[in-house]
N, C-alpha and C positions, 0 to 999 in steps of 0.2 A: 573800499576795504573789501575783504572777504567775510563771510558771513560764518561761525564757528557755529555749531550744534553741541549744545551741552547737557550732559543729564548731571541733576543734580541730586546726590543722595542726600537724604537731611536725615536726621539721627533726632530725635524726641519728638516723633509727628506720631498723633495719636498712640500714645503709648501712655501710663501713669496719668491715667484722668486727663490728657491734656489732648483734647480731641479738636479737630480744622476740617473741614469738609475739604475734598479736593475741588471744588467751584472755589471755594474762599483762599486758599493755598494757588491755586492758578490765578488769581485775579491780584493778589501779593505781587508776583512776578511779571505780571502785564501792568502792574503802577510801577515798576521798574523800568518800565522801556521795554521789557525784553520781548521778542516776536516768538509767534509759532510756538505760544507756551500749552503745551500737555501736559496730560499727570498720567501715571502707572500703578493701580492697586492703591490702596487706602496708607500704606507705609512710608510714603514719600518720597518720593520718585518722580523728578519735575524735569518734562525736557524744553528745550528753550533755543534759540538762534540771538545770536549777537553778533555785530561788529569790536566789542572790546574785545582788546587782546590782552591786559593785562589781569590775568586769571586770579591773582591775590587779591587784588583792587574791586574786582568785583566779587570774588567771593564775601571780603569784607562788607560790602556794598548791601549784598543780599542778606547777609547776617544780621546787619543792624536793621536793616528794613524790618525783618522776620519779628525781632524781639521788641522793635514797638508795635507793629501791630497787633503780635498775640501777647505780648507781656511775659514772653519768656524767653531764653536763647537757643536757639536752634544750629547749629553746629552745621555745617555743609562742605560738602564734599564733592567737587567739579572733577568731572571728566567727560574729556570727548568723545565721542560715537567709538571714533578710531582708535582709543585707548583702552576703552571697556572689547571691542570689538581682537586688539591684542592679546588682552587677558584672559577673555575665553579660549582665543587660538590657542593660547601655549598650553591650553590645559594643564592648571596649577595641580590638579589630584590625578594625573596619568598614573596608572601602576596599584591605586586604592582599589579594592575591592571596594563597592557598593553592597552594604545588607542593610536590609531593614532596621538596623540600631544603630547606624551611621547618617550624619547629615555634615554635607560638603558645606561650610561658610565662604565668604569673604569678605574681608572688613577692612573696607575702604578707610583710609588714613587721611589725615590732614598733614599729620610730618611724618620720614620716613621714620623707620625703627631707629637707634643709637646701633652702631656698629657694633658695638661688643653684648649684644641681642643674640643667643647662638641658638639654632633652629637645626634641628628638631627639640621641641621643649612640649615634655605633655604636664599637664595640669596634676598635681597633687594627688588626685582622688582616680586618674586616668578616666577623667569624663571628657577633655579637651586635648587636644596635640596642634599647633602648630607647626605646620611640615614646609612652610616655604612663606616668603616675603619678596616682592616687590618696593621700588622707594612708595607706590602710591596703595599698596593692599597689602594684606595680610591672608594668608589661605591654613581656615581651620578647619579642622576635623573633629566634629564632636560627636561622642558617643551617650547614646541613649541608655538612661539606666531605668527598668521598669519601665517602659516607655515614653520617659519625661526626658529632656534636654537635659544634664546636671550643668555645672560650675559656669562663668563666665569667663572665656580668655583672654578678656581685657584685662584681669587682676593680674597677667603673667607680664604684661608691660614692665617694664622697671619703671622707680620712679622717679629716674631721669625723664621718662618719656613723658613730653608736653603737650603732645596732640591731642584730638580728638579722633575716632573712629564710630563707624556705622556699621553695622554687617546687614548681609542679604545672603540666602542661601545662593547655592553655582546653579541651581537652575533656575530659580528667580532671577536672577542678573542674566542669563541667558534671554531670559523673557522680555528683561526690561531693555537690552539691546536690540532684541527684535523690534520692540515695540517704535522706539527710539531711531530705528531707522526707517520707519513710514512715512 
């Protein structure tokens, strides 16, 4: 069977008082029999290879193992290296002038957004705008107010959305992709 290299984008790692070292996190992935396990920065980005082809089953297995090991739920968004490369190459923020007051974010989603979710969509205070989406990600422009990030774009998702999401700055997503390719 062919090996697939995945990037696991984890939510709820090293935030809100929930701390786990990357060494320990890599150990949890290795315990699952996953190969070539590596991590990138402290925010929960893990690379690994596997012959498993059922992504939903693999995701569930990782989430169950992490919940048992860490004592809390850790939503996992799995993407192949090629999928992240396609996302980056699509340049979802083309035409947006980057200024010191803007941050470009990718929200990796566990489920596609519902079709009735009309884009672009701005936050009520103008502190974020969801400028586009593909089945596995939403593209968000965050507007800094007084040097700080404002609201949470996840609050704009309709109540009917039952999925999970975890965000990464676009420039960090590019760095994660480059690290995963090594």
